[in-house]
C-alpha positions as CSV (number, residue, x, y, z in Angstrom):
1,X,115.8,-79.1,19.6
2,X,115.7,-82.8,20.4
3,X,118.5,-84.8,19.1
4,X,117.6,-87.5,16.6
5,X,119.2,-90.8,17.2
6,X,120.2,-93.3,14.5
7,X,120.3,-97.0,15.0
8,X,122.7,-99.6,13.5
9,X,121.3,-102.3,11.2
10,X,119.6,-105.2,12.9
11,X,122.0,-108.0,13.9
12,X,121.6,-111.6,13.0
13,X,119.3,-113.5,15.3
14,X,122.0,-115.9,16.4
15,X,125.6,-114.8,17.2
16,X,128.5,-117.2,17.3
17,X,129.9,-117.3,20.8
18,X,132.2,-120.2,20.9
19,X,133.6,-122.9,18.5
20,X,135.7,-126.0,18.3
21,X,137.2,-127.7,15.2
22,X,137.4,-131.5,15.1
23,X,140.2,-132.6,12.7
24,X,139.5,-136.3,12.1
25,X,139.1,-138.3,8.9
26,X,136.0,-137.6,6.8
27,X,133.0,-137.9,7.1
28,X,133.4,-136.9,10.8
29,X,135.5,-133.8,10.3
30,X,133.4,-130.9,11.5
31,X,133.1,-127.7,13.4
32,X,131.1,-127.5,16.6
33,X,129.8,-123.9,17.2
34,X,127.9,-122.3,20.1
35,X,125.4,-119.7,19.1
36,X,123.8,-117.2,21.4
37,X,120.1,-117.2,20.7
38,X,117.7,-115.2,22.9
39,X,120.3,-115.1,25.7
40,X,121.0,-118.8,25.9
41,X,123.4,-121.1,24.0
42,X,122.6,-123.5,21.1
43,X,125.3,-126.0,20.0
44,X,125.4,-126.8,16.3
45,X,127.5,-129.2,14.4
46,X,128.6,-127.7,11.0
47,X,130.6,-128.9,8.1
48,X,133.9,-127.1,7.4
49,X,132.0,-125.2,4.7
50,X,129.6,-123.9,7.3
51,X,126.7,-126.1,6.4
52,X,124.4,-127.2,9.2
53,X,124.6,-130.9,10.1
54,X,122.8,-131.3,13.4
55,X,122.1,-129.7,16.8
56,X,123.5,-131.0,20.0
57,X,120.5,-131.3,22.4
58,X,121.1,-129.7,25.8
59,X,119.2,-130.4,29.0
60,X,117.4,-127.0,28.7
61,X,118.0,-123.3,28.0
62,X,121.4,-122.5,29.5
63,X,125.0,-121.9,28.7
64,X,127.7,-124.3,27.4
65,X,131.4,-123.9,27.0
66,X,133.3,-126.0,24.5
67,X,136.7,-127.6,24.8
68,X,138.7,-130.6,23.4
69,X,141.5,-131.6,21.1
70,X,141.2,-131.2,17.4
71,X,142.7,-134.6,16.7
72,X,140.3,-136.5,18.8
73,X,136.8,-137.7,17.6
74,X,135.2,-136.2,20.6
75,X,134.7,-132.9,22.4
76,X,133.6,-131.7,25.8
77,X,131.3,-129.0,26.9
78,X,130.4,-127.6,30.3
79,X,126.7,-126.9,30.6
80,X,124.9,-124.9,33.3
81,X,121.5,-123.2,33.8
82,X,119.5,-121.7,36.6
83,X,118.5,-125.2,37.9
84,X,121.5,-127.2,36.6
85,X,125.0,-126.9,38.2
86,X,128.0,-126.8,35.9
87,X,128.3,-130.3,34.5
88,X,130.9,-131.7,32.0
89,X,129.5,-133.6,29.0
90,X,131.3,-135.7,26.4
91,X,130.1,-135.6,22.8
92,X,131.1,-138.4,20.4
93,X,131.3,-137.2,16.8
94,X,131.0,-140.6,15.1
95,X,127.9,-141.7,17.0
96,X,126.5,-138.2,17.8
97,X,125.9,-139.4,21.3
98,X,126.2,-137.2,24.4
99,X,127.0,-138.5,27.9
100,X,127.8,-137.0,31.3
101,X,131.6,-137.0,31.8
102,X,131.7,-135.4,35.3
103,X,129.0,-133.9,37.5
104,X,129.4,-131.9,40.7
105,X,128.0,-133.1,44.0
106,X,125.4,-130.4,44.9
107,X,122.7,-130.7,47.6
108,X,120.0,-129.4,45.2
109,X,117.6,-131.4,43.1
110,X,117.0,-129.3,40.0
111,X,114.3,-131.7,38.7
112,X,111.9,-130.1,41.3
113,X,112.1,-126.8,39.5
114,X,111.4,-125.4,36.1
115,X,112.7,-122.5,34.0
116,X,110.9,-121.1,31.0
117,X,111.5,-118.3,28.7
118,X,108.9,-115.7,27.8
119,X,109.0,-112.7,25.6
120,X,107.6,-109.1,25.9
121,X,107.5,-106.3,23.5
122,X,108.4,-102.8,24.8
123,X,106.9,-99.6,23.6
124,X,109.9,-99.0,21.2
125,X,109.3,-102.4,19.6
126,X,112.2,-104.2,21.2
127,X,111.4,-107.9,21.7
128,X,112.6,-108.7,25.2
129,X,113.3,-112.3,26.4
130,X,113.0,-113.1,30.1
131,X,113.6,-116.4,32.0
132,X,111.2,-117.3,34.9
133,X,112.4,-120.0,37.3
134,X,110.4,-121.5,40.1
135,X,109.4,-124.7,41.9
136,X,107.2,-127.0,39.8
137,X,103.5,-126.5,40.5
138,X,103.9,-123.0,41.8
139,X,100.8,-120.9,40.9
140,X,101.6,-117.4,39.4
141,X,98.9,-115.7,41.3
142,X,100.9,-112.7,42.4
143,X,101.4,-113.9,46.0
144,X,104.8,-115.4,45.5
145,X,108.0,-113.5,46.5
146,X,109.9,-112.7,43.3
147,X,113.5,-111.6,42.7
148,X,113.6,-109.4,39.6
149,X,116.9,-108.5,38.0
150,X,117.9,-107.2,34.6
151,X,120.8,-105.5,32.9
152,X,121.2,-103.6,29.6
153,X,124.1,-102.0,27.8
154,X,127.5,-102.6,26.1
155,X,126.1,-105.5,24.0
156,X,126.2,-107.7,27.2
157,X,123.5,-110.4,27.6
158,X,122.5,-111.8,31.0
159,X,122.6,-115.5,30.4
160,X,121.5,-118.5,32.6
161,X,123.9,-119.5,35.2
162,X,123.8,-121.7,38.4
163,X,124.0,-119.9,41.7
164,X,123.9,-121.5,45.2
165,X,122.3,-118.2,46.5
166,X,119.5,-118.7,44.0
167,X,118.9,-122.3,45.1
168,X,118.3,-121.1,48.7
169,X,115.8,-118.5,47.4
170,X,114.0,-121.2,45.3
171,X,113.8,-123.7,48.1
172,X,112.3,-121.0,50.4
173,X,109.4,-120.4,48.0
174,X,110.8,-117.7,45.8
175,X,110.8,-117.3,42.0
176,X,113.2,-115.4,39.8
177,X,112.5,-113.7,36.5
178,X,115.7,-112.7,34.7
179,X,115.9,-110.6,31.6
180,X,118.4,-110.5,28.8
181,X,120.1,-107.3,27.8
182,X,117.8,-104.4,27.5
183,X,118.5,-103.3,24.0
184,X,117.7,-99.6,23.4
185,X,114.6,-99.9,25.6
186,X,114.4,-97.1,28.2
187,X,111.0,-98.1,29.4
188,X,111.8,-101.8,30.1
189,X,111.9,-101.5,33.9
190,X,108.7,-99.5,34.1
191,X,107.1,-102.2,31.9
192,X,108.2,-105.0,34.2
193,X,107.1,-103.1,37.3
194,X,103.7,-102.7,35.8
195,X,103.2,-106.4,34.9
196,X,104.4,-107.5,38.4
197,X,102.3,-104.8,40.2
198,X,105.4,-103.1,41.8
199,X,105.6,-99.4,42.5
200,X,108.8,-98.3,40.8
201,X,111.5,-96.5,42.8
202,X,114.4,-94.3,41.6
203,X,116.9,-96.8,42.8
204,X,115.1,-100.0,41.8
205,X,116.7,-100.6,38.5
206,X,120.2,-101.9,39.0
207,X,122.7,-101.7,36.1
């Protein structure tokens, strides 16, 4: 007799991943929180009561890690994505202005590439996000070499991150689709193999 599985209640769409409190005189006292939304970070400025005030605009879908001193009217975050190396930004609470504080010297021009997020629905109804990164102007006609990678399990999301190895791949004409966690979807890899026209192998899904 087949075992019947039960599933926990659906989680909130956005999960708080990081936060930083700024303890300065009103009206600038606030909380900056990083929320994980569809496998990338969103920075939101909240009141101490949790009310939404504004969103800090990031260069694109990626990850940001918050730091700073509570007594200072500013905070810092390190942002990175598939095409953007880890860069330190300064956020001024009073003016709500963001500026680059420190950027690395990397022999790679990310402005020549684009990274977009698409969604697929698996057979079990799971909505699966995937990032596709490639050189601008590349035609998705099936003739381009593609590095496909995904991971699922243990409530771990695969999030955007900068990799020198990936930049070499991009500059040599490759593209990279990358999936978020594969939530309860056993047929995810077979689904991706089909849309990319790849014959699945027993050892093809790495986890």
